[in-house]
N, C-alpha and C positions, 0 to 999 in steps of 0.2 A: 326844452321847450318851446312851442310852436310861434314861431317871428315871422315880419312881412320886414324888406327891408325899406327905408326911407333915408329921408334926409334927418329926421329926428332920430333915427337907431343910430346911425354914422355920426352924429354927434355926440352920444352917448358913449359910443366906442372911442372915440375920442377920449373925453372923458375919462371913461375906462379904464384906457389902456397908459395914460399918458400922470396925468396929474395923481387920482385915484390910486393909481399901481405904486407910483413914487411915496406916497403916503403910505402906504401897507409897508412897504419894502425898508422905513423908516421907525417903524412898530415893531416893538415886540412880538413872535408869531401870536401869542394866543389874543393881543388887541388888537392885530390883523386881523385876525378871523371873526372877531368880535363886532371890526367893522366891516365887513366882507357882507357876513348873514345879517346888519343890519338895512343892507339895498332890498334883500327880500321884504324887508318891514314895509322900506317907503315904497317900493311893489307893488304892496298887497295896497295902502294908505292914497295912491296915486290912482290906480285900475280896478274902477267897481266892476267892468265888463270882465274884467282877466278873474276879479272872484267871483263873479256870476257862474260863467263858465264852469271853474274847478268844481263850486259846490255842485254845478249839475252833472259833474260826472263823477265826483265822490259819492253823490246818491245812488248813482247808477251804483259802483261800485257796493255801497253798503246803505238800500236803501233805508235803517233801522238808525245809523246812526245822529244820534244826539246834538242839536242844534250847536251848543256851547265845542264838540269836540270836532265839527264839522268846518268852523271856525280857524280853529286849532292847528287842522290839517290843511285846509288853503294856506294859511300862515308859512307853516314849517318844508308847506311845499315850497314857497315861492323862497326861502331861505338857503334849502336846501338845493336849488337852482342856481343860485350865487354862489353860495361855496363851492359847489362840483363843479363851478365854470372858474373859480378865480382861485381856489386855493394853492395852484399852483404859485399865486406870484408868493404863496408863505414858506412855500419848503423849502428853496435857499435856505435861510437862517429857521429851519426847523432842528433844532436841534436830537439827537436819540431822546434829552430829558425831558424836554418839552413835546416832544410826539406821545411822552408816556404818558403827557397830562393832556391831552388833547385825544389818544386812541386805548383803547383798553382791547386786552385779548383774552376769546376765551375758545379753547378747541384745538391750538395749536399741538396738544399731544397728538390729534389725529395727522396733523400734519409731519409731523416728526415720524409718525409710525409709519404711513406711506412711504416715505424718501428711504426709510428703511429696509421695504423690502427694493429698492433699488432702478427702478422702473420708471420714473420720471413720475409727475403730479400736474394732472390738467384743474385747476381751480375753475370751477362752475362760479360765475357770481351773475345777478340780473344787476338791472339798471336802476337801484334802489340806492341810496343817500348819496355821498359825497365818494364815488367809485373810484376817483385814480389816489385817494390816503389808503387806502389798502397795499396798492401796488408800489408806492412810495415807502411805505412803511414796510413791508415786503422786502423790497432793496435795502433798506437802512438798515433793519436786522442780520444784513449778509447774505440773505436768499439770491441765486441767482435767477430772477422772473424776468421771461416777457408776455407781453397781452398783446392778444389778436383784436387790434381796433382799425376803425377806421375811419380816420383824417381825410378830410376834403371842403373842399372851399367852393364846391358846386353851389352854386346861386346866390352866395353871396355877392354884396354889392365892392365896385373897386376899394373904400376904406376897409370894408369886411375881410378882401383878401388879400390885400397887402399891408394892413394895422394889423388886424387880430389876428385872423389868420398866422400871421408869416410869426408873429412875437407869439402865440401858444405854441406853435412848434418848437421855436426856439428854447422856451420853458420847459417844455415836454421831452424834449433833447437834452436837458440836463439832472433829469430823473434817476435815481441807479438801478433803470430794468428798460427795457428795451417797447417800441412798442411798434410791432408787427401790422401792415396794412391788410384790412381784410382782401383776397385775390391773388395777394403776391406770391413768390414764391417759399412752400414750406417747409422746405427741407433744410433751414437752419433749427424752425421749431422741430419739426421730427429729431434731428440732432441735439438740441436741447434736451427733449426730454429722455432720449437712452445717454445723455450723461447724466442720467437722475435729476434733473434742475424742474422748476415750475414753468408753467404757462399757465396764464387765466385768461379768459373767454367770456364773454356776456350768453348767459344761456333762456334769452327771454326777447330775442329781436332785436334789432338795430334802430340807433337813434333816427335814422332818416327813415324811418320805417317801412325800407327796399326790405323784400323778402333774399336773403344771401344766403345758396345752400337752400336743405330740406327744412321743411317745417312740418310741426305735427298740431290739426286744430284740437286744442284741448279745454275742457273748459275752466273759467278762472270767474270766481262769482258770477256764476250764472249766467254768465256770456261766455263765449267762444272766442279764446287768443287762438294766433297762432306762435305756438314756439319754436325754434331751432334745434335741431338734433346734432352740430356741428360739435359743441363740446365732447358729447358722447360719442361720433364716430370719430373725433379726433383722440380720446383717451382707448376705444376700439384699437384704431390702426396704429395706435405706438403701444399697445399693452401697461398705459399709462393707468394709475388710481384715477378716479375722478373723486373728487372732494367739493361739495359746494359749498361757498363762503356768501355771509354777507355783512355787510356793513349797518350799521342803524344808531337808536338812540341807546347811552350806555348810562347805567346806571349809578357809575360815581366821575364818568370820566363823559365829554359831547356825545362823543361816540364809542362803538364797540366791534369788534370785527370777530365774528364769529365762523371758523369752520367748523361744520358737521362730519358725520362721521357717512365713510365712504359711499357711494350710490356702487352696490355690488348688481350686476348685472349675471341674468342668467347665460350660464357657461353653454349651456345647451340651445341656444337661440341662434336664428342667423344675425350678419349685422342688423338690420333693417328692424327687427324686433325688437332686439338689445338697446338700438338708441332710443325707438319709440316707449321699451320701460322707464331706463333711464329719465326722458322730460316727464312721466306722466310723474316718477319719485320727484326729480327736481320740482313741477310748480306743489306737489303735496308738504314738500320742506319748504318753500317762499310764499305761500298762501299765510299761514299764521306772522309773518312779518307783515305782511299787507296789511291783515287782518286790523293789526296792533297799532301800524303809522303807514296808513296808507298815503298822509303828505311827504312820505318819503320815494313814494314810485314817482320815475320822471316819465312816465307815459300815460299820467293821470292828468292829462292835458288831451290825449288824444284817446282817451279811454270813450269813444261815442263813435256813434254809428257809422260806417265807411273807414275809419281811421284804425286803431288798433284793433276792435273790436266787433265781431259780428255777431247783432243778437240772434234771439234764437225766434225762432218759426213761430 
């Protein structure tokens, strides 16, 4: 979510990372999750301007969305934002049993079948829902998993850098998975895949809206959005299996992680053509999730002219 640095934001950071975090650590995991999502409700209630901005972007995404659905998805967006940012508070106390009450799985058979090939697995996922949750869950289930990400304190205030960012890195370091910074030495990632393990990587852009590596301009809900080719390129370079992964609201649990069948790139195509094919296939599979739960898309508040999309001429 786009935010601006300010004294008020720093005060809120201190409240979140100290008394609120301490409260979450004292609560059972599901109660902690409930409290975190209530911050989204509070934000929705207090920020009418943010509501209007999200509503405008939502109608760009789905012009025919019903008013009640739009309000529901704006609220969902803010809930997901806080859950995505703060669920790391809950992870230390999230036992396998509690994790099963929070997150259900569909498609683990695709993952097991891919691992049976012995080539390693690249899990391509979007900025959609609480993205740290499947990373933590896969590690908890015993899979050796790394995430290629971009932890950065660029543009943050002193409080942002020395309180929020510092503590976030500490919590992320406790997860049963390693986050490998974008642009770092990827030899450990290549070795990890060669040893038949998992690597997660986003396939819909970067949270800072910067373009890291090659991108493909593709149609997305009637607009042009640039999608990165990194996941496909990594799979091609290492001969790993490429599986799309989506975390979304569940039927019987708050969240469900769906691992879909592999994206099989054309064997007779050059690397650029194969990566482009994979990006288009990823978008085709991602689109139904956004259509059903648009409020889960982290880029909803940047789905506007000059930001993450370029309107058609």
